[in-house]
PyMOL Python script that loads the backbone (N, CA, C, O; Angstrom):
from pymol import cmd

cmd.read_pdbstr("""\
ATOM      1  N   MET A   1     -11.972   2.681  -1.499  1.00  0.00           N
ATOM      2  CA  MET A   1     -11.205   1.573  -2.167  1.00  0.00           C
ATOM      3  C   MET A   1     -11.702   0.324  -0.931  1.00  0.00           C
ATOM      4  O   MET A   1     -11.073   0.170   0.116  1.00  0.00           O
ATOM      5  N   THR A   2     -13.147  -0.629  -1.369  1.00  0.00           N
ATOM      6  CA  THR A   2     -12.689  -0.708   0.332  1.00  0.00           C
ATOM      7  C   THR A   2     -11.959  -2.254  -0.078  1.00  0.00           C
ATOM      8  O   THR A   2     -11.761  -2.457  -1.276  1.00  0.00           O
ATOM      9  N   GLU A   3     -11.570  -3.318   0.913  1.00  0.00           N
ATOM     10  CA  GLU A   3     -11.243  -4.436   1.289  1.00  0.00           C
ATOM     11  C   GLU A   3     -11.844  -5.301   0.315  1.00  0.00           C
ATOM     12  O   GLU A   3     -11.081  -6.074  -0.265  1.00  0.00           O
ATOM     13  N   GLY A   4     -13.425  -5.327  -0.065  1.00  0.00           N
ATOM     14  CA  GLY A   4     -14.060  -5.914  -0.967  1.00  0.00           C
ATOM     15  C   GLY A   4     -13.448  -5.694  -2.144  1.00  0.00           C
ATOM     16  O   GLY A   4     -13.886  -6.700  -2.700  1.00  0.00           O
ATOM     17  N   GLU A   5     -12.573  -5.017  -3.227  1.00  0.00           N
ATOM     18  CA  GLU A   5     -12.342  -4.928  -4.100  1.00  0.00           C
ATOM     19  C   GLU A   5     -11.716  -5.143  -4.402  1.00  0.00           C
ATOM     20  O   GLU A   5     -11.638  -5.181  -5.630  1.00  0.00           O
ATOM     21  N   CYS A   6     -10.415  -5.573  -3.441  1.00  0.00           N
ATOM     22  CA  CYS A   6      -9.167  -6.151  -3.514  1.00  0.00           C
ATOM     23  C   CYS A   6      -9.434  -7.962  -3.167  1.00  0.00           C
ATOM     24  O   CYS A   6      -8.605  -8.808  -3.502  1.00  0.00           O
ATOM     25  N   VAL A   7     -10.084  -8.128  -2.809  1.00  0.00           N
ATOM     26  CA  VAL A   7      -9.968  -9.677  -3.113  1.00  0.00           C
ATOM     27  C   VAL A   7     -10.001 -10.343  -4.296  1.00  0.00           C
ATOM     28  O   VAL A   7     -10.678 -10.101  -5.296  1.00  0.00           O
ATOM     29  N   ALA A   8      -9.393 -11.007  -4.140  1.00  0.00           N
ATOM     30  CA  ALA A   8      -8.511 -12.045  -5.040  1.00  0.00           C
ATOM     31  C   ALA A   8      -9.643 -13.315  -5.722  1.00  0.00           C
ATOM     32  O   ALA A   8     -10.153 -14.254  -5.110  1.00  0.00           O
ATOM     33  N   MET A   9      -9.820 -12.882  -7.410  1.00  0.00           N
ATOM     34  CA  MET A   9     -10.564 -14.027  -7.238  1.00  0.00           C
ATOM     35  C   MET A   9      -9.713 -15.174  -8.749  1.00  0.00           C
ATOM     36  O   MET A   9      -8.545 -14.928  -9.053  1.00  0.00           O
ATOM     37  N   ALA A  10     -10.273 -15.993  -9.285  1.00  0.00           N
ATOM     38  CA  ALA A  10      -9.055 -17.440  -9.110  1.00  0.00           C
ATOM     39  C   ALA A  10      -8.154 -16.648  -9.993  1.00  0.00           C
ATOM     40  O   ALA A  10      -8.399 -15.632 -10.642  1.00  0.00           O
ATOM     41  N   GLY A  11      -6.860 -17.463  -9.852  1.00  0.00           N
ATOM     42  CA  GLY A  11      -5.713 -16.243 -10.377  1.00  0.00           C
ATOM     43  C   GLY A  11      -5.677 -14.602 -10.855  1.00  0.00           C
ATOM     44  O   GLY A  11      -5.275 -13.832 -11.728  1.00  0.00           O
ATOM     45  N   THR A  12      -6.325 -14.687  -9.742  1.00  0.00           N
ATOM     46  CA  THR A  12      -6.336 -12.482  -9.864  1.00  0.00           C
ATOM     47  C   THR A  12      -5.433 -12.105  -8.420  1.00  0.00           C
ATOM     48  O   THR A  12      -5.860 -12.548  -7.354  1.00  0.00           O
ATOM     49  N   PRO A  13      -3.878 -11.074  -8.447  1.00  0.00           N
ATOM     50  CA  PRO A  13      -3.490 -10.934  -7.351  1.00  0.00           C
ATOM     51  C   PRO A  13      -4.954  -9.857  -6.488  1.00  0.00           C
ATOM     52  O   PRO A  13      -6.028  -9.465  -6.943  1.00  0.00           O
ATOM     53  N   VAL A  14      -4.359  -9.707  -5.228  1.00  0.00           N
ATOM     54  CA  VAL A  14      -5.026 -10.084  -3.977  1.00  0.00           C
ATOM     55  C   VAL A  14      -5.049  -9.061  -4.037  1.00  0.00           C
ATOM     56  O   VAL A  14      -6.097  -8.512  -3.697  1.00  0.00           O
ATOM     57  N   LEU A  15      -3.530  -7.950  -4.657  1.00  0.00           N
ATOM     58  CA  LEU A  15      -3.068  -6.702  -4.005  1.00  0.00           C
ATOM     59  C   LEU A  15      -2.620  -6.316  -5.781  1.00  0.00           C
ATOM     60  O   LEU A  15      -2.371  -7.339  -6.420  1.00  0.00           O
ATOM     61  N   THR A  16      -2.467  -4.591  -6.831  1.00  0.00           N
ATOM     62  CA  THR A  16      -1.362  -4.880  -7.426  1.00  0.00           C
ATOM     63  C   THR A  16      -0.990  -2.784  -6.556  1.00  0.00           C
ATOM     64  O   THR A  16      -1.140  -2.082  -5.556  1.00  0.00           O
ATOM     65  N   LEU A  17      -0.559  -2.817  -7.698  1.00  0.00           N
ATOM     66  CA  LEU A  17       0.012  -1.153  -6.961  1.00  0.00           C
ATOM     67  C   LEU A  17      -0.719  -0.369  -7.405  1.00  0.00           C
ATOM     68  O   LEU A  17      -0.807   0.613  -6.668  1.00  0.00           O
ATOM     69  N   GLU A  18      -1.536  -0.287  -8.614  1.00  0.00           N
ATOM     70  CA  GLU A  18      -2.518   0.583  -8.665  1.00  0.00           C
ATOM     71  C   GLU A  18      -3.728   0.217  -7.543  1.00  0.00           C
ATOM     72  O   GLU A  18      -4.721   0.914  -7.752  1.00  0.00           O
ATOM     73  N   ASP A  19      -3.900  -0.804  -6.284  1.00  0.00           N
ATOM     74  CA  ASP A  19      -4.331  -0.916  -5.506  1.00  0.00           C
ATOM     75  C   ASP A  19      -3.752  -0.037  -4.439  1.00  0.00           C
ATOM     76  O   ASP A  19      -4.470   0.688  -3.751  1.00  0.00           O
ATOM     77  N   VAL A  20      -2.410  -0.104  -4.300  1.00  0.00           N
ATOM     78  CA  VAL A  20      -1.751   0.700  -3.616  1.00  0.00           C
ATOM     79  C   VAL A  20      -1.226   2.105  -3.266  1.00  0.00           C
ATOM     80  O   VAL A  20      -0.984   2.877  -2.338  1.00  0.00           O
ATOM     81  N   ARG A  21      -1.197   1.893  -5.001  1.00  0.00           N
ATOM     82  CA  ARG A  21      -1.757   3.816  -4.773  1.00  0.00           C
ATOM     83  C   ARG A  21      -2.546   4.538  -4.105  1.00  0.00           C
ATOM     84  O   ARG A  21      -2.377   5.412  -3.255  1.00  0.00           O
ATOM     85  N   ALA A  22      -3.865   3.849  -4.820  1.00  0.00           N
ATOM     86  CA  ALA A  22      -5.305   4.430  -4.548  1.00  0.00           C
ATOM     87  C   ALA A  22      -5.201   4.606  -2.465  1.00  0.00           C
ATOM     88  O   ALA A  22      -5.314   5.489  -1.614  1.00  0.00           O
ATOM     89  N   GLN A  23      -4.954   3.299  -2.537  1.00  0.00           N
ATOM     90  CA  GLN A  23      -5.417   2.880  -0.695  1.00  0.00           C
ATOM     91  C   GLN A  23      -4.295   4.061  -0.394  1.00  0.00           C
ATOM     92  O   GLN A  23      -4.860   5.108  -0.078  1.00  0.00           O
ATOM     93  N   VAL A  24      -3.227   4.137  -0.406  1.00  0.00           N
ATOM     94  CA  VAL A  24      -2.256   5.503   0.320  1.00  0.00           C
ATOM     95  C   VAL A  24      -3.050   6.544  -0.210  1.00  0.00           C
ATOM     96  O   VAL A  24      -3.373   7.453   0.554  1.00  0.00           O
ATOM     97  N   ALA A  25      -3.631   6.580  -2.056  1.00  0.00           N
ATOM     98  CA  ALA A  25      -3.717   8.579  -2.023  1.00  0.00           C
ATOM     99  C   ALA A  25      -4.888   8.731  -1.584  1.00  0.00           C
ATOM    100  O   ALA A  25      -5.302   9.755  -2.127  1.00  0.00           O
ATOM    101  N   GLU A  26      -5.954   8.172  -0.679  1.00  0.00           N
ATOM    102  CA  GLU A  26      -7.395   7.753  -0.237  1.00  0.00           C
ATOM    103  C   GLU A  26      -6.958   8.265   0.693  1.00  0.00           C
ATOM    104  O   GLU A  26      -7.462   9.369   0.892  1.00  0.00           O
ATOM    105  N   LEU A  27      -5.759   7.787   1.832  1.00  0.00           N
ATOM    106  CA  LEU A  27      -4.911   7.883   3.605  1.00  0.00           C
ATOM    107  C   LEU A  27      -5.228   9.284   3.688  1.00  0.00           C
ATOM    108  O   LEU A  27      -5.955   9.923   4.450  1.00  0.00           O
ATOM    109  N   LEU A  28      -4.074   9.787   2.141  1.00  0.00           N
ATOM    110  CA  LEU A  28      -4.096  11.652   2.509  1.00  0.00           C
ATOM    111  C   LEU A  28      -4.402  12.760   1.336  1.00  0.00           C
ATOM    112  O   LEU A  28      -3.806  13.711   0.830  1.00  0.00           O
ATOM    113  N   TYR A  29      -5.914  11.973   1.159  1.00  0.00           N
ATOM    114  CA  TYR A  29      -6.620  13.089   0.357  1.00  0.00           C
ATOM    115  C   TYR A  29      -5.731  13.577  -0.886  1.00  0.00           C
ATOM    116  O   TYR A  29      -5.519  14.765  -1.126  1.00  0.00           O
ATOM    117  N   GLU A  30      -5.278  12.593  -1.582  1.00  0.00           N
ATOM    118  CA  GLU A  30      -4.719  13.129  -2.894  1.00  0.00           C
ATOM    119  C   GLU A  30      -5.393  12.400  -3.708  1.00  0.00           C
ATOM    120  O   GLU A  30      -6.188  11.587  -3.237  1.00  0.00           O
ATOM    121  N   ASP A  31      -5.190  12.554  -5.443  1.00  0.00           N
ATOM    122  CA  ASP A  31      -5.040  12.113  -5.685  1.00  0.00           C
ATOM    123  C   ASP A  31      -3.978  10.848  -6.588  1.00  0.00           C
ATOM    124  O   ASP A  31      -2.782  11.055  -6.797  1.00  0.00           O
ATOM    125  N   PRO A  32      -4.445  10.026  -6.873  1.00  0.00           N
ATOM    126  CA  PRO A  32      -2.934   8.847  -6.799  1.00  0.00           C
ATOM    127  C   PRO A  32      -2.464   8.818  -8.307  1.00  0.00           C
ATOM    128  O   PRO A  32      -1.560   8.066  -8.672  1.00  0.00           O
ATOM    129  N   ALA A  33      -3.109   9.658  -9.145  1.00  0.00           N
ATOM    130  CA  ALA A  33      -2.055  10.313 -10.319  1.00  0.00           C
ATOM    131  C   ALA A  33      -1.104  11.259  -9.819  1.00  0.00           C
ATOM    132  O   ALA A  33      -0.136  11.491 -10.545  1.00  0.00           O
ATOM    133  N   GLU A  34      -1.230  12.113  -8.231  1.00  0.00           N
ATOM    134  CA  GLU A  34      -0.248  12.568  -8.316  1.00  0.00           C
ATOM    135  C   GLU A  34       0.292  12.019  -7.175  1.00  0.00           C
ATOM    136  O   GLU A  34       0.579  12.631  -6.146  1.00  0.00           O
ATOM    137  N   LEU A  35       0.429  10.762  -7.408  1.00  0.00           N
ATOM    138  CA  LEU A  35       1.754  10.056  -6.297  1.00  0.00           C
ATOM    139  C   LEU A  35       2.810   9.119  -7.114  1.00  0.00           C
ATOM    140  O   LEU A  35       2.739   7.900  -7.269  1.00  0.00           O
ATOM    141  N   ALA A  36       3.907  10.103  -7.641  1.00  0.00           N
ATOM    142  CA  ALA A  36       5.274   9.107  -8.193  1.00  0.00           C
ATOM    143  C   ALA A  36       5.000   7.652  -7.215  1.00  0.00           C
ATOM    144  O   ALA A  36       4.238   7.244  -6.339  1.00  0.00           O
ATOM    145  N   ASP A  37       6.307   7.159  -8.114  1.00  0.00           N
ATOM    146  CA  ASP A  37       6.583   5.542  -7.489  1.00  0.00           C
ATOM    147  C   ASP A  37       7.985   5.503  -6.779  1.00  0.00           C
ATOM    148  O   ASP A  37       8.426   4.622  -6.042  1.00  0.00           O
ATOM    149  N   ASP A  38       8.681   6.884  -7.252  1.00  0.00           N
ATOM    150  CA  ASP A  38       9.921   6.636  -6.693  1.00  0.00           C
ATOM    151  C   ASP A  38       9.510   8.030  -5.858  1.00  0.00           C
ATOM    152  O   ASP A  38      10.336   8.847  -6.266  1.00  0.00           O
ATOM    153  N   GLU A  39       8.449   8.853  -4.676  1.00  0.00           N
ATOM    154  CA  GLU A  39       8.483   9.566  -3.906  1.00  0.00           C
ATOM    155  C   GLU A  39       8.405   9.850  -2.325  1.00  0.00           C
ATOM    156  O   GLU A  39       7.198   9.842  -2.086  1.00  0.00           O
ATOM    157  N   ASP A  40       8.870  10.016  -1.525  1.00  0.00           N
ATOM    158  CA  ASP A  40       8.761  10.066   0.016  1.00  0.00           C
ATOM    159  C   ASP A  40       7.835  10.107  -0.012  1.00  0.00           C
ATOM    160  O   ASP A  40       7.211  10.924  -0.689  1.00  0.00           O
ATOM    161  N   LEU A  41       6.958   8.597   1.251  1.00  0.00           N
ATOM    162  CA  LEU A  41       5.724   8.956   1.551  1.00  0.00           C
ATOM    163  C   LEU A  41       5.546  10.146   2.466  1.00  0.00           C
ATOM    164  O   LEU A  41       4.721  11.056   2.393  1.00  0.00           O
ATOM    165  N   LEU A  42       6.593   9.909   3.421  1.00  0.00           N
ATOM    166  CA  LEU A  42       6.143  10.536   4.330  1.00  0.00           C
ATOM    167  C   LEU A  42       6.454  12.388   4.364  1.00  0.00           C
ATOM    168  O   LEU A  42       6.113  13.242   5.182  1.00  0.00           O
ATOM    169  N   ASP A  43       6.974  12.444   3.520  1.00  0.00           N
ATOM    170  CA  ASP A  43       7.407  14.246   2.490  1.00  0.00           C
ATOM    171  C   ASP A  43       5.342  13.896   2.330  1.00  0.00           C
ATOM    172  O   ASP A  43       4.995  15.076   2.290  1.00  0.00           O
ATOM    173  N   TRP A  44       4.975  13.675   2.304  1.00  0.00           N
ATOM    174  CA  TRP A  44       3.225  13.936   1.045  1.00  0.00           C
ATOM    175  C   TRP A  44       2.479  13.954   2.511  1.00  0.00           C
ATOM    176  O   TRP A  44       1.255  14.056   2.424  1.00  0.00           O
ATOM    177  N   GLY A  45       3.028  13.868   3.885  1.00  0.00           N
ATOM    178  CA  GLY A  45       2.191  13.328   5.140  1.00  0.00           C
ATOM    179  C   GLY A  45       2.255  12.139   5.759  1.00  0.00           C
ATOM    180  O   GLY A  45       2.018  12.186   6.966  1.00  0.00           O
ATOM    181  N   LEU A  46       2.601  10.660   5.117  1.00  0.00           N
ATOM    182  CA  LEU A  46       1.998   9.598   5.966  1.00  0.00           C
ATOM    183  C   LEU A  46       2.307   9.435   7.309  1.00  0.00           C
ATOM    184  O   LEU A  46       3.472   9.154   7.587  1.00  0.00           O
ATOM    185  N   ASP A  47       1.916   9.494   7.732  1.00  0.00           N
ATOM    186  CA  ASP A  47       2.604   8.790   9.472  1.00  0.00           C
ATOM    187  C   ASP A  47       2.277   7.743   9.770  1.00  0.00           C
ATOM    188  O   ASP A  47       1.682   7.044   8.951  1.00  0.00           O
ATOM    189  N   SER A  48       2.466   7.438  10.622  1.00  0.00           N
ATOM    190  CA  SER A  48       3.097   6.062  11.218  1.00  0.00           C
ATOM    191  C   SER A  48       1.519   5.155  11.387  1.00  0.00           C
ATOM    192  O   SER A  48       1.306   3.961  11.177  1.00  0.00           O
ATOM    193  N   VAL A  49       0.489   6.331  11.880  1.00  0.00           N
ATOM    194  CA  VAL A  49      -0.492   5.392  12.129  1.00  0.00           C
ATOM    195  C   VAL A  49      -1.423   5.361  11.295  1.00  0.00           C
ATOM    196  O   VAL A  49      -2.451   4.826  11.710  1.00  0.00           O
ATOM    197  N   ARG A  50      -1.447   5.930   9.760  1.00  0.00           N
ATOM    198  CA  ARG A  50      -2.106   5.575   8.858  1.00  0.00           C
ATOM    199  C   ARG A  50      -0.871   3.842   7.596  1.00  0.00           C
ATOM    200  O   ARG A  50      -1.097   2.891   6.849  1.00  0.00           O
ATOM    201  N   ILE A  51       0.462   4.690   8.332  1.00  0.00           N
ATOM    202  CA  ILE A  51       1.319   3.753   7.701  1.00  0.00           C
ATOM    203  C   ILE A  51       0.461   1.667   8.410  1.00  0.00           C
ATOM    204  O   ILE A  51       0.035   0.690   7.794  1.00  0.00           O
ATOM    205  N   MET A  52       0.610   1.946   9.668  1.00  0.00           N
ATOM    206  CA  MET A  52       0.073   1.101  10.253  1.00  0.00           C
ATOM    207  C   MET A  52      -1.565   0.326  10.453  1.00  0.00           C
ATOM    208  O   MET A  52      -1.994  -0.733  10.912  1.00  0.00           O
ATOM    209  N   SER A  53      -2.127   1.555   9.811  1.00  0.00           N
ATOM    210  CA  SER A  53      -3.389   1.182   8.771  1.00  0.00           C
ATOM    211  C   SER A  53      -3.236   0.304   7.614  1.00  0.00           C
ATOM    212  O   SER A  53      -3.871  -0.750   7.657  1.00  0.00           O
ATOM    213  N   LEU A  54      -2.570   0.521   6.666  1.00  0.00           N
ATOM    214  CA  LEU A  54      -2.123  -0.150   5.446  1.00  0.00           C
ATOM    215  C   LEU A  54      -1.900  -1.726   5.997  1.00  0.00           C
ATOM    216  O   LEU A  54      -2.634  -2.575   5.490  1.00  0.00           O
ATOM    217  N   VAL A  55      -1.107  -2.078   6.818  1.00  0.00           N
ATOM    218  CA  VAL A  55      -0.550  -3.040   7.136  1.00  0.00           C
ATOM    219  C   VAL A  55      -1.468  -4.453   7.784  1.00  0.00           C
ATOM    220  O   VAL A  55      -1.426  -5.672   7.620  1.00  0.00           O
ATOM    221  N   GLU A  56      -2.441  -3.308   8.744  1.00  0.00           N
ATOM    222  CA  GLU A  56      -3.575  -3.990   8.900  1.00  0.00           C
ATOM    223  C   GLU A  56      -4.862  -4.347   7.881  1.00  0.00           C
ATOM    224  O   GLU A  56      -5.586  -5.327   8.053  1.00  0.00           O
ATOM    225  N   LYS A  57      -5.022  -3.341   6.749  1.00  0.00           N
ATOM    226  CA  LYS A  57      -6.041  -4.099   6.109  1.00  0.00           C
ATOM    227  C   LYS A  57      -5.167  -5.118   5.321  1.00  0.00           C
ATOM    228  O   LYS A  57      -5.834  -6.099   4.991  1.00  0.00           O
ATOM    229  N   TRP A  58      -3.455  -5.186   4.798  1.00  0.00           N
ATOM    230  CA  TRP A  58      -2.781  -5.848   4.052  1.00  0.00           C
ATOM    231  C   TRP A  58      -3.089  -7.353   4.294  1.00  0.00           C
ATOM    232  O   TRP A  58      -3.375  -8.248   3.499  1.00  0.00           O
ATOM    233  N   ARG A  59      -2.877  -7.345   6.191  1.00  0.00           N
ATOM    234  CA  ARG A  59      -2.973  -8.450   6.528  1.00  0.00           C
ATOM    235  C   ARG A  59      -4.172  -9.118   6.360  1.00  0.00           C
ATOM    236  O   ARG A  59      -4.422 -10.232   5.901  1.00  0.00           O
ATOM    237  N   LYS A  60      -4.690  -8.468   6.696  1.00  0.00           N
ATOM    238  CA  LYS A  60      -6.428  -9.276   6.236  1.00  0.00           C
ATOM    239  C   LYS A  60      -7.436  -9.340   4.956  1.00  0.00           C
ATOM    240  O   LYS A  60      -8.642  -9.218   4.742  1.00  0.00           O
ATOM    241  N   LEU A  61      -5.721  -9.713   3.919  1.00  0.00           N
ATOM    242  CA  LEU A  61      -6.259  -9.906   2.923  1.00  0.00           C
ATOM    243  C   LEU A  61      -4.680 -11.114   2.864  1.00  0.00           C
ATOM    244  O   LEU A  61      -4.307 -11.676   1.834  1.00  0.00           O
ATOM    245  N   GLY A  62      -4.277 -11.196   3.682  1.00  0.00           N
ATOM    246  CA  GLY A  62      -3.217 -12.656   3.563  1.00  0.00           C
ATOM    247  C   GLY A  62      -1.722 -12.299   3.709  1.00  0.00           C
ATOM    248  O   GLY A  62      -0.900 -12.974   4.328  1.00  0.00           O
ATOM    249  N   VAL A  63      -1.403 -10.757   2.832  1.00  0.00           N
ATOM    250  CA  VAL A  63      -0.330 -10.608   2.940  1.00  0.00           C
ATOM    251  C   VAL A  63       0.520  -9.998   3.969  1.00  0.00           C
ATOM    252  O   VAL A  63       0.317  -8.841   4.339  1.00  0.00           O
ATOM    253  N   GLN A  64       1.741 -10.940   4.587  1.00  0.00           N
ATOM    254  CA  GLN A  64       2.384 -10.885   5.136  1.00  0.00           C
ATOM    255  C   GLN A  64       3.230  -9.253   5.490  1.00  0.00           C
ATOM    256  O   GLN A  64       4.429  -9.314   5.221  1.00  0.00           O
ATOM    257  N   VAL A  65       3.034  -8.670   5.720  1.00  0.00           N
ATOM    258  CA  VAL A  65       4.045  -7.475   5.862  1.00  0.00           C
ATOM    259  C   VAL A  65       4.157  -6.597   7.045  1.00  0.00           C
ATOM    260  O   VAL A  65       3.246  -6.138   7.733  1.00  0.00           O
ATOM    261  N   THR A  66       5.008  -6.496   7.121  1.00  0.00           N
ATOM    262  CA  THR A  66       5.099  -5.074   8.765  1.00  0.00           C
ATOM    263  C   THR A  66       5.053  -3.935   8.519  1.00  0.00           C
ATOM    264  O   THR A  66       5.168  -3.324   7.456  1.00  0.00           O
ATOM    265  N   PHE A  67       4.796  -3.476   9.994  1.00  0.00           N
ATOM    266  CA  PHE A  67       5.621  -1.738  10.088  1.00  0.00           C
ATOM    267  C   PHE A  67       6.303  -1.075   9.233  1.00  0.00           C
ATOM    268  O   PHE A  67       6.271  -0.148   8.423  1.00  0.00           O
ATOM    269  N   ALA A  68       7.537  -2.646  10.144  1.00  0.00           N
ATOM    270  CA  ALA A  68       9.234  -2.421   9.528  1.00  0.00           C
ATOM    271  C   ALA A  68       9.189  -2.188   8.352  1.00  0.00           C
ATOM    272  O   ALA A  68       9.749  -1.132   8.056  1.00  0.00           O
ATOM    273  N   ASP A  69       8.556  -2.979   7.167  1.00  0.00           N
ATOM    274  CA  ASP A  69       8.610  -2.603   5.798  1.00  0.00           C
ATOM    275  C   ASP A  69       8.625  -1.861   5.048  1.00  0.00           C
ATOM    276  O   ASP A  69       9.449  -1.450   4.230  1.00  0.00           O
ATOM    277  N   LEU A  70       7.229  -1.554   5.430  1.00  0.00           N
ATOM    278  CA  LEU A  70       6.908   0.165   4.753  1.00  0.00           C
ATOM    279  C   LEU A  70       7.770   1.065   5.389  1.00  0.00           C
ATOM    280  O   LEU A  70       8.200   1.999   4.713  1.00  0.00           O
ATOM    281  N   ALA A  71       8.210   0.929   6.935  1.00  0.00           N
ATOM    282  CA  ALA A  71       8.184   2.417   7.467  1.00  0.00           C
ATOM    283  C   ALA A  71       9.796   2.773   6.805  1.00  0.00           C
ATOM    284  O   ALA A  71      10.267   3.848   6.434  1.00  0.00           O
ATOM    285  N   GLU A  72      10.250   1.716   6.830  1.00  0.00           N
ATOM    286  CA  GLU A  72      12.279   2.110   6.103  1.00  0.00           C
ATOM    287  C   GLU A  72      12.151   2.393   4.565  1.00  0.00           C
ATOM    288  O   GLU A  72      12.853   3.232   4.000  1.00  0.00           O
ATOM    289  N   ARG A  73      11.255   1.674   3.964  1.00  0.00           N
ATOM    290  CA  ARG A  73      11.120   2.717   2.216  1.00  0.00           C
ATOM    291  C   ARG A  73      10.169   3.255   2.005  1.00  0.00           C
ATOM    292  O   ARG A  73       9.333   2.730   1.270  1.00  0.00           O
ATOM    293  N   PRO A  74       9.994   4.283   2.476  1.00  0.00           N
ATOM    294  CA  PRO A  74       8.420   5.124   2.069  1.00  0.00           C
ATOM    295  C   PRO A  74       8.890   5.865   0.746  1.00  0.00           C
ATOM    296  O   PRO A  74       9.502   6.902   0.490  1.00  0.00           O
ATOM    297  N   THR A  75       8.123   4.502  -0.200  1.00  0.00           N
ATOM    298  CA  THR A  75       8.187   4.933  -1.243  1.00  0.00           C
ATOM    299  C   THR A  75       7.624   3.819  -1.965  1.00  0.00           C
ATOM    300  O   THR A  75       8.043   2.688  -1.721  1.00  0.00           O
ATOM    301  N   LEU A  76       6.176   4.119  -3.349  1.00  0.00           N
ATOM    302  CA  LEU A  76       4.938   3.245  -4.033  1.00  0.00           C
ATOM    303  C   LEU A  76       6.339   1.902  -4.023  1.00  0.00           C
ATOM    304  O   LEU A  76       6.337   1.214  -3.002  1.00  0.00           O
ATOM    305  N   ALA A  77       7.378   1.583  -5.019  1.00  0.00           N
ATOM    306  CA  ALA A  77       8.263   1.312  -5.655  1.00  0.00           C
ATOM    307  C   ALA A  77       9.075   0.371  -4.847  1.00  0.00           C
ATOM    308  O   ALA A  77       9.248  -0.827  -5.070  1.00  0.00           O
ATOM    309  N   ASP A  78       9.641   1.226  -3.687  1.00  0.00           N
ATOM    310  CA  ASP A  78       9.445   0.211  -3.023  1.00  0.00           C
ATOM    311  C   ASP A  78       8.861  -0.495  -1.553  1.00  0.00           C
ATOM    312  O   ASP A  78       9.581  -0.958  -0.669  1.00  0.00           O
ATOM    313  N   TRP A  79       7.330  -0.444  -1.546  1.00  0.00           N
ATOM    314  CA  TRP A  79       6.943  -1.100  -0.867  1.00  0.00           C
ATOM    315  C   TRP A  79       6.322  -2.072  -1.839  1.00  0.00           C
ATOM    316  O   TRP A  79       5.862  -3.171  -1.527  1.00  0.00           O
ATOM    317  N   TRP A  80       6.357  -1.563  -3.028  1.00  0.00           N
ATOM    318  CA  TRP A  80       5.205  -3.017  -3.843  1.00  0.00           C
ATOM    319  C   TRP A  80       6.288  -3.961  -4.506  1.00  0.00           C
ATOM    320  O   TRP A  80       6.027  -5.046  -5.027  1.00  0.00           O
ATOM    321  N   ALA A  81       7.765  -3.285  -4.391  1.00  0.00           N
ATOM    322  CA  ALA A  81       9.204  -4.317  -4.664  1.00  0.00           C
ATOM    323  C   ALA A  81       8.866  -5.708  -3.044  1.00  0.00           C
ATOM    324  O   ALA A  81       9.056  -6.919  -3.156  1.00  0.00           O
ATOM    325  N   VAL A  82       8.393  -5.040  -1.822  1.00  0.00           N
ATOM    326  CA  VAL A  82       8.126  -5.624  -0.397  1.00  0.00           C
ATOM    327  C   VAL A  82       6.373  -6.912  -0.848  1.00  0.00           C
ATOM    328  O   VAL A  82       5.968  -8.042  -0.575  1.00  0.00           O
ATOM    329  N   LEU A  83       6.053  -5.989  -1.454  1.00  0.00           N
ATOM    330  CA  LEU A  83       4.999  -6.766  -1.278  1.00  0.00           C
ATOM    331  C   LEU A  83       4.660  -7.380  -2.264  1.00  0.00           C
ATOM    332  O   LEU A  83       3.804  -8.219  -1.985  1.00  0.00           O
ATOM    333  N   GLU A  84       4.975  -7.351  -3.456  1.00  0.00           N
ATOM    334  CA  GLU A  84       5.343  -8.149  -4.973  1.00  0.00           C
ATOM    335  C   GLU A  84       5.116  -9.603  -4.619  1.00  0.00           C
ATOM    336  O   GLU A  84       4.133 -10.332  -4.751  1.00  0.00           O
ATOM    337  N   PRO A  85       6.510  -9.826  -4.054  1.00  0.00           N
ATOM    338  CA  PRO A  85       6.600 -11.376  -3.451  1.00  0.00           C
ATOM    339  C   PRO A  85       5.557 -11.380  -3.019  1.00  0.00           C
ATOM    340  O   PRO A  85       4.690 -11.613  -3.861  1.00  0.00           O
ATOM    341  N   LYS A  86       5.174 -11.201  -1.912  1.00  0.00           N
ATOM    342  CA  LYS A  86       4.555 -11.870  -0.671  1.00  0.00           C
ATOM    343  C   LYS A  86       2.790 -12.380  -1.374  1.00  0.00           C
ATOM    344  O   LYS A  86       1.968 -12.990  -0.690  1.00  0.00           O
ATOM    345  N   LEU A  87       2.566 -11.975  -2.735  1.00  0.00           N
ATOM    346  CA  LEU A  87       0.847 -11.917  -3.008  1.00  0.00           C
ATOM    347  C   LEU A  87       0.738 -12.917  -3.106  1.00  0.00           C
ATOM    348  O   LEU A  87      -0.374 -13.398  -3.324  1.00  0.00           O
TER     349      LEU A  87
END
""", "prot")
cmd.dss("prot")
cmd.show_as("cartoon", "prot")
cmd.util.cbc("prot")
cmd.orient("prot")
């Protein structure tokens, strides 16, 4: 998924949970359907470099998120709880 695919149209969020899932899955070379919301993404091989790449990508979309926000709770459900209010 490219950054352009997440750009908001009028009234549309810049990022959805499924966007997050797809972007994480792409970094892990996995099928998005394989990543459950409550699984620890570190167990899947997500590392600090990949987390930082997501932070940078999402900041470019205007989402004010930090590395610490994501690293402290590395599940899709927890990330979405952090990201959604910032959209």
